[in-house]
C-alpha positions as CSV (number, residue, x, y, z in Angstrom):
1,M,16.2,6.1,29.0
2,D,13.3,5.4,31.5
3,S,11.1,7.9,29.5
4,Y,11.8,5.9,26.2
5,L,11.0,2.5,28.2
6,S,7.7,3.9,29.2
7,R,6.9,5.1,25.7
8,Y,8.3,1.8,24.3
9,N,5.8,-0.2,26.2
10,K,2.7,2.1,25.6
11,V,3.6,2.2,21.8
12,R,4.0,-1.8,21.5
13,K,0.7,-2.3,23.6
14,H,-1.2,-0.1,21.2
15,T,-0.1,-1.9,18.0
16,E,-1.6,-5.1,19.8
17,D,-4.6,-3.3,20.8
18,I,-5.3,-2.3,17.2
19,C,-5.1,-6.1,16.4
20,S,-7.2,-7.4,19.3
21,P,-10.5,-7.4,17.8
22,L,-9.3,-9.5,15.0
23,K,-9.8,-13.2,14.1
24,T,-6.9,-15.7,13.4
25,E,-7.7,-15.6,9.8
26,D,-7.7,-11.7,9.3
27,Y,-4.0,-11.8,10.5
28,V,-2.8,-13.5,7.3
29,A,-4.9,-12.0,4.5
30,Q,-3.3,-9.7,1.6
31,P,-5.9,-9.0,-0.9
32,I,-3.5,-6.8,-3.0
33,A,0.2,-6.2,-3.0
34,D,-0.3,-2.7,-1.2
35,V,-2.0,-4.4,1.6
36,S,0.3,-6.4,4.2
37,P,-1.1,-8.7,6.7
38,P,-1.5,-7.7,10.2
39,K,0.6,-10.4,11.2
40,W,3.2,-8.9,8.9
41,H,3.2,-5.6,10.4
42,L,3.4,-7.1,13.8
43,A,6.8,-9.0,13.2
44,H,8.3,-6.1,10.8
45,T,8.0,-3.5,13.8
46,T,9.5,-6.0,15.8
47,W,12.3,-6.8,13.3
48,F,13.0,-3.1,13.1
49,F,14.1,-3.1,16.9
50,E,16.0,-6.2,16.6
51,T,18.0,-5.5,13.5
52,F,18.6,-1.8,14.4
53,L,19.2,-1.9,18.1
54,L,19.4,-5.2,19.8
55,K,21.9,-6.7,17.3
56,E,23.9,-3.4,17.3
57,H,23.7,-2.3,20.9
58,L,23.1,-5.5,23.1
59,S,26.2,-7.8,23.4
60,N,24.2,-10.8,24.7
61,Y,21.5,-10.8,22.3
62,K,20.9,-13.4,19.7
63,V,18.0,-13.4,17.2
64,F,14.9,-14.9,17.9
65,N,14.7,-16.9,14.6
66,N,17.5,-16.8,11.9
67,Q,14.9,-17.0,9.2
68,F,12.9,-13.8,10.3
69,P,15.3,-11.2,9.1
70,Y,14.5,-12.5,5.6
71,L,10.6,-12.8,6.0
72,F,10.2,-9.3,7.7
73,N,12.4,-7.1,6.4
74,S,10.4,-4.4,4.1
75,Y,12.7,-2.4,1.8
76,Y,16.0,-2.1,3.5
77,V,18.4,-3.0,0.9
78,S,21.3,-2.3,3.3
79,A,19.9,-4.7,5.9
80,G,20.1,-7.7,3.7
81,E,17.6,-9.9,1.5
82,R,13.8,-9.9,1.8
83,M,10.8,-11.5,0.6
84,L,9.0,-9.6,-2.0
85,R,6.0,-7.7,-1.1
86,P,3.4,-9.3,-2.8
87,D,4.4,-12.4,-1.3
88,R,3.6,-11.6,2.2
89,G,0.2,-13.0,2.3
90,N,1.9,-16.7,1.4
91,M,3.2,-16.8,5.1
92,T,0.8,-19.1,6.6
93,R,3.8,-19.7,8.7
94,P,5.2,-18.9,11.3
95,T,1.9,-18.7,13.0
96,V,0.3,-15.7,14.4
97,E,1.2,-17.2,17.8
98,E,4.6,-17.2,17.0
99,I,4.8,-13.8,16.2
100,Y,3.5,-12.8,19.2
101,Q,6.1,-14.7,21.0
102,Y,8.8,-12.9,18.8
103,R,7.2,-9.7,20.1
104,E,7.3,-11.0,23.5
105,F,10.9,-12.1,23.1
106,V,12.2,-8.7,21.6
107,D,10.3,-6.7,23.8
108,S,12.1,-8.3,27.0
109,Y,15.5,-7.8,25.6
110,M,14.2,-4.0,24.5
111,R,13.3,-3.4,28.1
112,Q,16.8,-4.6,29.3
113,L,18.5,-2.3,26.8
114,L,16.3,0.9,27.6
115,S,16.7,0.3,31.4
116,E,20.6,1.5,30.8
117,E,22.0,4.5,30.4
118,T,22.6,5.1,26.7
119,S,24.1,7.5,24.1
120,A,22.4,10.2,22.3
121,D,22.8,8.1,19.0
122,L,21.2,5.0,20.5
123,A,18.4,7.5,21.7
124,S,18.0,8.7,18.1
125,V,17.5,5.1,16.8
126,V,15.1,4.2,19.6
127,E,13.0,7.3,18.7
128,I,12.7,6.3,14.8
129,G,11.7,2.9,15.9
130,L,8.9,4.2,18.0
131,Q,7.8,6.8,15.2
132,H,8.1,3.9,12.6
133,E,5.9,1.7,14.8
134,Q,3.3,4.4,15.0
135,Q,3.2,4.8,11.2
136,H,2.5,1.0,10.9
137,Q,-0.3,1.5,13.6
138,E,-1.8,3.6,11.0
139,L,-1.1,1.3,8.0
140,L,-2.2,-1.4,10.0
141,L,-6.0,0.4,10.3
142,Y,-5.8,1.0,6.5
143,D,-4.6,-2.7,5.6
144,I,-7.4,-4.3,8.2
145,K,-10.2,-2.0,6.6
146,Y,-9.1,-3.2,3.3
147,I,-9.0,-6.6,4.3
148,L,-12.5,-6.7,5.9
149,G,-13.8,-4.1,3.4
150,H,-13.4,-6.7,0.6
151,N,-15.1,-9.6,2.6
152,P,-18.8,-9.7,1.1
153,L,-20.1,-10.0,4.9
154,F,-18.9,-6.6,5.6
155,P,-17.7,-7.4,9.3
156,V,-17.6,-5.0,12.0
157,Y,-14.1,-4.3,13.2
158,D,-15.1,-2.0,16.2
159,Q,-18.6,-0.8,16.5
160,N,-17.4,2.4,18.3
161,F,-14.6,3.5,15.4
162,E,-16.0,6.7,14.4
163,E,-14.6,7.7,10.8
164,Y,-17.2,10.0,9.5
165,E,-17.9,12.7,11.9
166,P,-19.4,15.7,10.2
167,D,-17.8,19.0,10.2
168,K,-20.6,21.7,11.4
169,S,-18.4,24.8,11.3
170,E,-19.0,27.6,9.1
171,H,-17.4,27.5,5.5
172,T,-15.1,30.1,4.9
173,F,-11.8,30.7,2.8
174,V,-8.4,31.4,4.6
175,K,-6.2,33.9,2.8
176,V,-2.6,33.2,2.2
177,E,-1.1,36.6,1.2
178,K,1.6,36.7,-1.6
179,G,4.9,36.8,-0.2
180,N,7.8,34.7,0.8
181,Y,7.5,32.1,3.8
182,K,9.7,29.9,5.7
183,I,9.0,25.9,5.0
184,G,10.0,22.8,6.9
185,H,10.5,21.6,10.8
186,K,11.8,23.9,13.3
187,G,12.4,23.4,16.9
188,E,13.5,20.6,19.1
189,G,10.7,18.1,18.8
190,F,11.1,15.0,16.4
191,S,10.7,15.1,12.9
192,F,11.7,13.0,9.8
193,D,14.6,14.0,7.6
194,N,12.3,14.9,4.8
195,E,11.2,18.0,6.4
196,F,14.5,19.5,6.3
197,A,16.0,21.7,5.2
198,R,14.1,24.4,6.6
199,H,13.9,27.0,3.6
200,E,12.3,29.9,2.1
201,V,9.6,29.7,-0.7
202,H,7.7,32.4,-2.6
203,L,3.9,31.9,-2.9
204,E,1.7,34.0,-5.3
205,G,-1.2,33.8,-2.9
206,A,-4.4,31.9,-2.3
207,L,-7.6,31.4,-0.8
208,I,-8.0,27.9,0.7
209,S,-11.1,26.4,2.1
210,S,-11.6,26.0,5.8
211,K,-13.5,22.6,5.3
212,L,-12.8,19.5,3.8
213,V,-15.0,18.3,0.6
214,T,-17.9,16.3,1.9
215,N,-19.6,13.2,0.8
216,G,-22.3,14.7,-0.5
217,E,-20.4,17.1,-2.7
218,Y,-18.4,14.1,-4.0
219,A,-21.8,12.4,-4.9
220,E,-22.9,15.1,-7.0
221,F,-19.6,14.9,-8.8
222,I,-20.2,11.0,-9.6
223,E,-24.0,11.8,-10.4
224,S,-23.0,14.6,-12.5
225,G,-21.1,11.9,-15.0
226,A,-17.6,13.5,-14.4
227,Y,-15.8,10.1,-14.2
228,D,-16.6,9.8,-18.0
229,D,-15.8,13.4,-18.7
230,H,-12.2,13.4,-20.2
231,Q,-11.6,17.4,-19.7
232,F,-11.5,17.0,-15.7
233,W,-8.8,14.3,-15.8
234,H,-5.0,13.7,-16.3
235,S,-4.1,11.3,-19.3
236,D,-2.8,8.8,-16.6
237,A,-6.0,9.2,-14.8
238,R,-8.1,8.1,-17.8
239,A,-5.8,5.2,-18.3
240,W,-6.2,4.3,-14.7
241,I,-10.0,4.5,-14.8
242,D,-10.2,2.7,-18.2
243,E,-8.0,-0.3,-16.6
244,T,-10.0,-0.4,-13.3
245,G,-13.4,0.7,-13.9
246,I,-13.4,2.8,-10.8
247,S,-15.9,5.1,-10.7
248,A,-16.4,6.0,-7.0
249,P,-14.1,6.3,-4.0
250,L,-13.1,3.1,-2.2
251,Y,-15.6,1.3,-0.1
252,W,-18.7,3.1,-1.7
253,H,-21.4,0.9,-3.0
254,K,-24.7,1.9,-4.5
255,K,-27.6,-0.1,-3.4
256,E,-31.4,0.6,-4.7
257,G,-30.3,4.1,-5.9
258,A,-28.4,5.1,-2.6
259,W,-24.9,5.4,-1.7
260,Y,-23.6,3.2,1.2
261,Y,-19.8,2.8,2.3
262,Y,-18.0,0.1,4.3
263,T,-16.6,1.6,7.5
264,L,-14.6,-0.1,10.5
265,S,-18.0,0.1,12.4
266,G,-19.7,-1.8,9.5
267,L,-21.5,-1.0,6.4
268,K,-23.8,2.3,6.5
269,K,-25.5,4.9,4.2
270,I,-23.1,7.6,3.7
271,D,-23.4,10.5,5.9
272,E,-23.2,13.4,3.3
273,A,-22.0,16.2,5.8
274,A,-19.0,14.2,6.7
275,P,-15.5,14.6,4.8
276,V,-15.2,12.3,1.8
277,M,-12.4,9.6,2.4
278,H,-10.5,6.9,0.2
279,I,-10.2,8.9,-3.2
280,S,-6.9,8.8,-4.9
281,F,-5.0,12.2,-6.0
282,Y,-6.3,11.4,-9.7
283,E,-9.9,11.8,-8.2
284,A,-8.9,14.9,-6.0
285,Y,-7.5,16.6,-8.9
286,A,-10.5,15.8,-11.2
287,F,-13.1,16.9,-8.4
288,A,-11.3,20.3,-8.0
289,E,-11.3,20.8,-11.9
290,W,-14.8,20.0,-11.9
291,K,-15.4,22.9,-9.2
292,G,-13.3,25.2,-11.2
293,M,-10.7,25.3,-8.3
294,R,-7.4,23.7,-7.4
295,I,-5.6,21.7,-4.7
296,P,-3.3,23.6,-2.6
297,T,0.5,23.1,-2.8
298,E,2.4,21.7,0.4
299,F,3.6,25.0,1.1
300,E,0.4,26.8,0.8
301,W,-1.2,24.4,3.0
302,E,1.9,24.6,5.7
303,V,1.4,28.6,5.9
304,A,-2.3,28.1,6.1
305,S,-2.5,25.3,8.6
306,E,-2.6,27.4,11.7
307,Q,-5.8,28.7,10.6
308,L,-7.3,25.3,9.3
309,R,-9.0,22.6,11.3
310,W,-7.0,19.6,10.1
311,G,-6.5,16.2,11.5
312,K,-9.4,14.1,10.2
313,R,-7.9,13.5,6.9
314,W,-4.5,13.3,5.4
315,E,-5.0,16.2,2.8
316,Y,-3.8,15.8,-0.8
317,T,-1.7,18.7,-2.2
318,G,-0.6,19.5,-5.7
319,S,3.1,19.0,-4.9
320,A,5.2,16.4,-6.0
321,Y,7.2,14.6,-3.4
322,L,10.9,15.7,-3.9
323,P,13.7,16.8,-1.6
324,Y,13.6,20.2,0.0
325,P,16.8,22.3,-0.7
326,G,19.8,21.2,1.2
327,Y,18.0,17.8,1.9
328,K,20.6,15.4,3.1
329,K,20.0,11.5,3.1
330,P,21.3,9.9,6.6
331,P,24.0,7.4,6.1
332,G,23.2,3.6,6.1
333,A,19.8,1.6,6.2
334,I,18.0,4.3,8.2
335,G,18.8,6.8,5.1
336,E,16.5,4.4,3.0
337,Y,13.7,5.6,5.0
338,N,12.6,8.7,3.1
339,G,15.0,9.6,0.3
340,K,14.5,6.8,-1.9
341,F,11.0,7.3,-2.6
342,M,11.2,10.9,-3.7
343,V,9.8,10.0,-7.3
344,N,6.3,9.5,-8.8
345,Q,4.5,10.3,-5.5
346,M,2.4,13.2,-4.3
347,V,2.4,14.8,-1.0
348,L,-0.2,14.7,1.5
349,R,-0.2,16.9,4.5
350,G,-1.9,16.6,8.1
351,A,-3.2,13.7,9.9
352,S,-6.2,11.3,9.8
353,V,-8.6,9.5,12.3
354,A,-6.3,6.8,12.1
355,T,-3.2,8.7,13.1
356,P,-1.7,7.8,16.6
357,E,-1.8,10.2,19.2
358,N,1.1,12.9,19.1
359,H,1.9,11.7,15.8
360,S,0.9,14.6,13.6
361,R,2.7,18.0,13.0
362,N,2.0,20.7,10.2
363,T,5.4,19.9,8.6
364,Y,4.8,16.1,8.4
365,R,5.4,15.2,4.8
366,N,3.1,12.0,3.9
367,F,3.3,10.6,0.3
368,F,1.5,8.2,-1.8
369,H,1.5,7.1,-5.2
370,P,-1.5,9.4,-7.1
371,H,-3.7,6.1,-7.8
372,L,-4.0,4.8,-4.2
373,Q,-7.3,4.9,-2.5
374,W,-6.9,3.0,0.6
375,Q,-5.5,5.5,2.8
376,F,-7.6,7.7,5.0
377,N,-7.4,10.7,2.8
378,G,-9.7,13.6,1.6
379,I,-9.6,16.8,-0.2
380,R,-9.4,20.6,0.5
381,L,-9.9,22.9,-2.3
382,A,-8.1,26.3,-3.1
383,K,-8.2,28.9,-5.4
384,D,-5.9,31.8,-6.7
385,L,-6.3,35.4,-5.2
């Protein structure tokens, strides 16, 4: 398990590196229910290793704190009672210092476990734990940006964090021919259960943009009055706009006639050539309607992906998050990881500037509710042949 031990140390350190620019007060805030305090992420990822590995496989292990499983379970009903998600920001205690002590405690026992010869079944759970923590590393950046981006001082997280790099490539359309294609994960590398079973789909053919929609293009959409034009929007989207008053991507602010956005490196004037980010599925769909095009399905995206430059933004697809034919949910708590969310959500493909190294593949199925804006997502357009 030496290779797992090395990876474990690297992954755990990276999570703490992400938090290193934070002040103590930043660790506790929870502005909305969808945003978890950074302190909670640090503890929850630790709870995962404690619950599914140390308690199950290390005979001499005693939990760090008997109250922590209730505080830091997320949605694993099989693993016991848990605190409601909107209440995570109420935890001024345990302190940030105690959470780091918890991580150090669990890490010491995990290193003991990983220094021994173990079974393939154990290795599989270790792998899921590492992948799980890497997912939370990306969520940490989403949540940190939301916390700091809703502070009226617009504090800088990291002056060197580049979110909005322009794509200077030539714009073309990638052609997906009409025909049958195999979809889903193949090969020996890691994948989540929702990427199976590999199966055949029929596509009618499409042209998919080689570039993502830019900030400048999206600003034109706003200035055209499209947010007030019902013809571009789903009915649920109109209700969402009426309820929230949203009229621009998250973090966009208009000052003296010019658009600015908050970034992890501070408040800046928008770069019109960079890919737009922080828009909901509702907005992505409406933009595509406004342009007389559409959003590609997840199957069209996967087929075209080898010809696309992807990885800067999670890309919306027009596909609902549903099980593939032959999908089988794993038994126990691990089976709660993906399957029970296959309703009322839309699939995103690709990766983003916040995605950890070696944590992206073209079969990866990300998923979010259609109204959410805080993830690092963008728009790629398509049209029929």
